[in-house]
N, C-alpha and C positions, 0 to 999 in steps of 0.2 A: 613463539616467533611470529605466526600468523597475527596475534593481537598486536604485538609490537610494532609490525610494518603497518597494521591499520591505523594504530593510533598516530603515527608519524606521518601518515598520508595526509597532505593538504591539497587544496583545490590548485590546477595550473592557472595561467594567465587567461582571463575570459576576453577572446577575440572580438566577441559582440560588443562589449563593454568599450573596446579600442575604437571600433567602428562608431558607436554612438558619441563617444568623447570627440573624435575628429568632426563629425556631423555639427557639434555644438560649437567647437571652435571656428567652423566655418559659416556658422549661421543658417546651417540647412534647416528646413522646416521652421524658420524663424526662430530658432533656438528652443523648440519646443520638443519633448519626448512623451510619445504616447503610445502605450503598448496595449496588448489585450491577451486575455487567456480564452481561448475559444472551444470550449469542449462540445461534443456531441451528447445530447441526453439520451444515449441508447444504451447506457450502462453505468456502473459506479466507478469512480476514479480509483486509479491505482497508484502505486508507487512512482511509475515512470511519469505519470501526469503531476506528481508534487514536483519532480524537477522543473517540468515547464512553468508550473505555477510561481515556484520560487525565483525561477529565472525572469520571468515577464514582470512580476510584482517587484522583484528585487532591484532590477535594472531600472524601472521607473522611479522608484524611491531614491536610489543612489543618485540619481541625474535630476532630481527635480521634478519630476513628471508624474503621470497617472497611469493606472492599468484599467482597462474596462474589463468585466466579466460579460462575454458574449456567448448566446447558446447557439450552436450551429443547427439549428431545429429544421433543416430541409429534407428529412425523410421521415414522414409521420408513421409509416409502418413499422418503425423500430422504437419509436420515442415515446416517453413517458413522463408524466407530472413527477413520479416517484424519483426518477433520475435526476429532473431538475433540483428538487428540494435537496436530494443527497450530495449534489455537486456544491450546492451553496454552503451546506454545512460543512463539508469537507473543506473548502476553501477557508471560511471562518476559523475552523478548527486549527488548521494550519499557522494561523496568525495574520491572515491578509484580509482586506476589506476594499471594496470597490466603490463605496459610498453611493451615489444616486446613478452610477453608470453601469446598470445591468441592461443589457439589450439582447435582443434576439434576431437571428437573421429572418424570422418571420416580421419582424418589424417592418422589413424593406421588402417585402414580397411584390408591392405595387410598383416600387422603384425598379426592381429586377426585371419585371415584366416590360416596363418602358423602355430600358436599356436595351432588351431584347428586341423588342420592336425597331429602335434605334439601328440597331445591327442590321436587321432585315432591310430597312430602308435605304441602308449604305450598302446593300448588296454583299454584306460579310456574315449572313446567316441564311440558313433554309430549313425547310420542313422535309425531313426524309422519311420514307415508308419502308426502307429496309428492315428486316426482322434483326433481332440481335444476333442470330447466327450468321446472317448475310452480311453484317456490317464487320463482324471479326473477320470474315473472309476477305473482305474488301480492305481491311485495314493494312495488309501486308505485315512483313516482320521486321526484325531489327536490321536485316541486311537487305530487304527487298521493299520497294516503294509499295503504297497502297494503290488501289484503284478508286477513280471518282465514283461517287454515287449516280445512277441514273438520275437522281431527283436533284441533282446539284444546281442545275441550270434552270429551276424554276424561277418564274418572273417575281419579280418583287411584289405586285398585286397578289398573285397566287399565293405565296408564302405569308402574306399578311393576312389574308382572309382564312388559310388553313390554320394558321397559328392562333387567330382569333376563336375559330371553332373548336381547338383543343381546349382553350382556356373555357369555353362555353360547355364542355364535357361531351360533345358530340362523338367522340370516338373512345373506343375500348383501350384499357391499360395495353401499353406495349406496341400499340398499332402504329404511331408516329412520334417522332422527336424532332426537336429543334437542334440543328447542328451549326456551329460556327464554320465559316467557309474560309479555310486558311491554306494548308498547302498537303495535299496527300502523298507527296514524294519527300517531304521534310525527314530528315535523319531522326528526328525527336518525335517518336509516334504520337505524344501527348497534342502534337499540333495538327495531326492528320484528321482535320474536320472533327474535332471532339463534340460531344452531346452537351448541350447546355440547358435544356428542359426536356422531361419526360412526363409522360401521362401516368398518374397514380391517383387513382380514386379511393383516397384512404381519410380518415378522419384525423386531423390535425390538433394537438392538444391545445393549441390556442386560438388557430382560426377556423377550427369546426370543419365544415364541408364548403367553406367559401372558395377554397382552392382545389383544382383536380390536377393541375400541372406544377410541378416543382422544380426548382433549379438545381442544376448539379453544384458539387462542393466548389470546383474550381471556377466556375463563374460567380457563385453567390458569395465565396470568401474573398475574393480580392476586393469585389464591389461594397462589402460591409466594411471592410478596411477603409476603403476611400471615403465612404459615405461618414463615417465616424472620425476621419481625419487622423487614422493611427499612422506615426511616423516610421516605426520599425515592426514588421511583420514577422515574427519570429516562429519559426517552426522546424520540424524535424526533418532529417536527410532525406526521407523518401519523397519529399516534395521538391527536391533541388531540380529533378527535370521537368517539374511543372512550373517553375519560375518563368521561362519564356512565355508560356500560356497566361500566366498572372499579369505579366507586363503587357502582352499583347491587348488582352480586353480593356485595361487601363488606358493604354495608348489610343487605342481605336476609338474609345468612348468619350476621350478628352475629359475625365473626371477631374475635379478641382483640386483632388489630392493624389499624388502616387506613392504610395508607401512603398518602403523598400523591403524585400523579401529576405530573410537571412536565415539560413538553415544551420542546425547544430546537430551532433549526435544524440539520437535517443538512448534512454537508459535501458540496457539489457542487464538483468540480474541474474547470477547463476542460481539454478534449483527452482527456476521461476518462470511463468508465462506472463506475458504483458498483453497478448491478444484479448480484446474485450469479446470477441467472438467464442473464443475457447474457454474464457472464464465463465461466460453465459452457458456454455455446453456443460461444464462443471456443475453448476448450479441447477439446470434444468434436469440433468441425469440424475441428480441426488448425490453427487460424488461428495458435495460438501453440503453444509446445511443452508447456506444462503450466501448473498453477496459480503454480508459481514462475518462469514465464518473465518474464525482467528486463524486459519491456515492459508487464507486467500491473501495475495498481495494488494488488496483494495485498502484505501485509507480507512474506510469502515471496519474491515477486518483488522487492521494493524491497531486501530484505537481499542476495538474491543479486547484485542490481545493483551494490551498494557504499553504499546508504543506511545511515546510521546512526541508531539510537534517539535518540540526542542530537538530531539535527536534526529528527528527526519529532516529538519531544516539544516543540521550540522553536516549529516549525510550528504545532502544536496550539495553543500558548499564543499566538501572534501572531494567529490568525484569531479567538481568543475565542469566546464563547457569545452567540449572538443569538436573537431570537425570530420572525424573517423568514428565508425562504430566499434565499439569494443563491450567487453562484458565485465561487470563489477562483481567481485566476490561477495556474496550474501553475508560472509563474515564481517565485512566491514560496515554494514548496516546494523548488524547485531553488537559489534564492538561499540558504534555510536550511542545505542541504547544503553549498553551497560556502563558507558561514562557517564551519561546523563543521569542515570538512576543511582549509580553509585555516590555521587553528590547528593541527591535530594531524596531518595526514598527511605522511608522509616523501616526500621527493622522490626520482625516480629518472630515468634517461634511457632513452627507448624510440624506435625510428625504426620507424613504422608502415608507409610506403612507403618502402623503402629504395633509395638511390643511393650506388653505391661512390665513395670517395674514396681516391685514392692520393697520399700526400705524397712526393714524389720526392727530396727532400733529408734525409729523415728515416732514420737506419740501419734496415737491413731487419731485423735481428735484435733490435733494441731494443724492450723494453716498460718503461713507466713506470707507476707508481703516482700518480695524482693526487689530491688532496684535494678532495671534494665536501662541500656543506653538506647535511645530511637535511632541514633546514627552517627557512628563514631567519626563520619566524615564531617558532620555539620554540628558543632558543639549547641548552636542555636534551636536544634530540634528537641533538647532536653532529653529527659528520663520519664519512664513509666514503671508501675508496680505491677509484678507478675506474681500470681499465687502460686504457693509451693505447699505440697502436702505429702503425706506417706506413699500415697499410690501415684505413680506417675505413667506416662507414654513416652518412649523413645523410638527412634527410627530401628526398623528391624534389621537394618543394613549395619547399624551401628554395633551390633553384638555379634560374636562368633564364638561358637563353643570350642571350637579347636583353631585358634588364631593363626593365620598365615604369616609369613615374614612381612615385616612393615605395616602389619594391622596394629594401630595404636589405640583402638577404641576399646569397649568393654568386652571381657572375656573372663571365664572363671578364674577367681583369684587376683585379677587385676584392678587396679584403681585407676579412675578418671575423673575429671571435673565435668560437673553439671554447669553448663553455662549461667553465670550470675548467681550461683547457688552453693553447692558443696562438692566435696570430694566423696565418691563412692566406691565401694569395693563390692565385685559380684561374690556372693557366697554359695549359692545354689541355683539349679535350674529346674522348672517344673515343665514336663511334657506331656502332651497327648497320647494316653496309653495305646491307642489303635493306629494314629498315624506317625507317630514320633515327632511330631511337630512340637517347638517350644512356644509354649502359651505364657508364660511368665518367668522372669527372673528375681530372685531375691538378693538384696544388698543390704550392707551396712552404710552409714554415713558417717563422717567425722564431725562433729558439731563444732569444732573449732576452725572449720575451713569455710564458713559462711561469706559470701560474696566470692569465693573461688580462689582464695589464697591461702596458703597454710603458715601458721605462725612459725613452725619449726623450720621453714624454708625447703621443704621438700618438694620436689617438682613431678608432675604427672606428665606425660606426652600427648595423652587425649583429651579434647573437649568436646562434648556431644551436648547438642540442644534436647529439650523435652517440653512436655506442657503437663500441668496437674490433671490427674484424671477426673477428678471430682469436679474441676472448673471447665474443662476442656469443651470447646463447641464442637458437635459434628460438622464434617464439610465434605462437598464433592471437590475433588481437585483434577482439572484437565491439563494433562502434560501434552502440549502441542511441538511438534517438531516440523521439519521442513517437508512440504507437500509433495515433493518429487525426489527420487532416488538418484538422480542423474543430474549434472550441471546444466546440460542443455536439454530438455525435454522436447522441445519442438524438432530436434534433429533426431526424430524417430528411424531406427534403422530397420532393414527387412520389410520395408512396407507397413511398419507398425505405426501406432498412433500415440500421440503424446500421452494419452490415458494409461498407456501401457506401463509408463515409468512413475504412476503414483504410488507413493510410499504407503505400504499397509501399516507401518508404525506411525504414522503422523499423528496419531491421537490416542493417547492412554488415559482412561478414565478411572481414578482412584475414589471409590466410593466411601472408603471407612477413614479417611484423614482426621486428624484431632488438631484443633488449633487454639491459641491462647484466647480466652474470652474478649480481649478488646478487638478482635478483627470482627465481631459481630457487628462493630459500629462502620466498618468500611463497605459501604455498599455502593461507592461510586466507583469510577473507572481510575481513580488514585492508585498508582502502582506502588509497591511494597517489596520487600524483601522478606523471604522466608530465609532466616539465617542459615547457611550453609547448603541451601537447596536451589536458589535461584530468585529471579524477580517474577512477581504475580500481580494479578489484580482481581476485585470481583467483577464477575461476569455481568455486563450492564444489561443483557435481557434475562438472565435466569436466576441471578443471586437475589435472595430476599432475607430478611432478618431472621426468618425461622427455617430457611434452608439456604445455607451458604454455598456459593459457587465459585471456585477461584480458577482462573486461567494462567498457565505460565506464559509470561511473555519472552522470557530469555533465560538459559542455564547462567551461573556466574562465570562459567569458562565455555570455550568452544569445543563442547564435548563431541560435536558431530566431526570435527577434524581428528580428534583421537579414534572416533568409531571408524572413519574411512581408512585411516593408517592400520588399524588392526585387521581390517577385512582385507586389505592389500596385501 
């Protein structure tokens, strides 16, 4: 039922597209549409950013416009070239291109500085010596107005001199800031003389040590938009209260372009966290193997796990663009991936927990090449040949010595179909004398059932997959599951931390898997299906020709929902 609902879900109307369409009709911005995707290079992009990427690039393309890629690199203490390169890789991987329009906020540092000087000359900015603690105390609350700084009425000349000395590096970090002079009694706390420059003596990844003062986001962002001629500045709902400040800066400075800020609801995904700070915490604490750990919601992690850009774009289209925050069920993202991979992924046979099968009446030295379908959903995918021999491996779960009701797979005296091969019947079981564990099972086959059908028309209820023992390749298979055990790990109860809800079973490593030999050639991130088991891909970091490692992207069905129902 959950999958059916997910499959039926389609994107609601896009209110931002309606705004842009009206602007084009009224020839606002001269009929031009220019958006931007403005990530901070302080971490890897995640699935929430994918929504913004698809929205900004998608709206531009739909309306005959362009979309810039601009790095908001105004905080050098947290930014790295590694993040810049990963962001570019992720945006390209999703299928979007910015052409020659790659910009950085740092491209405009001198212009920002001159705009700040302009505000000082206008009497609308001042240098403040309050400590961060004092500034918070002066700021007031949501119900009480703030107090004016004792430095608020410095002269223009004094402010210009101090700001110049700040730039020259004469003062220590945090000792002074430049603030906009707006209204300490405003009902919007963002308008209560916000900081627009701070002293930060840190090496910048692009400008080196040239600057020791850096603009705050609210100041740099609106000016970057104006400098680039952005028409529609699309951001998430947390910036709605910042919009008056966005407009105030542009109005005071009379920039040649005044973009329109439009807010939409960010993506919240169940069983997931979207905070880059918290994702970094998981990385730094070793809770995951890195930003590209396949359990992470980062695009690098999803790519390594086997997600496709088509599935992610489809997901972003289905969830639509809303004005109110809500949480999307992770099952919808998984459903989008299943739909995509069901159409395109090649099928292979792999045995994750192998149990040996010996076919006693099959010739010992004989090997057959049996025909297997690569993808029943795509006839153009063709067929492949799979080796078959006397000794095979099947899934341990596909045999039961004392079968329960509705177990239709292999059991003593029972006949089943080997996929693409023959009917076999279990004759006897071999066990370890000490442990009693089943080590192998012996069967006989019907040579008249080659290809998996019987000439006499008899039917069997069970069909199981297998690999030839003599030809199988050894592999490590990593079964990934949801990283958290609760839908909202951010809502930690009883003073707990979000890490309290990490799923101890989010990774299971199976080191004795056996796979058909054709998989030795799958060393890219191309997802495929292990028949009956799920969708997988070769691990982009660890899988080699002589050491195969496969990651599970998603199960064939929503097994998590069943797990939750059982535990409940």
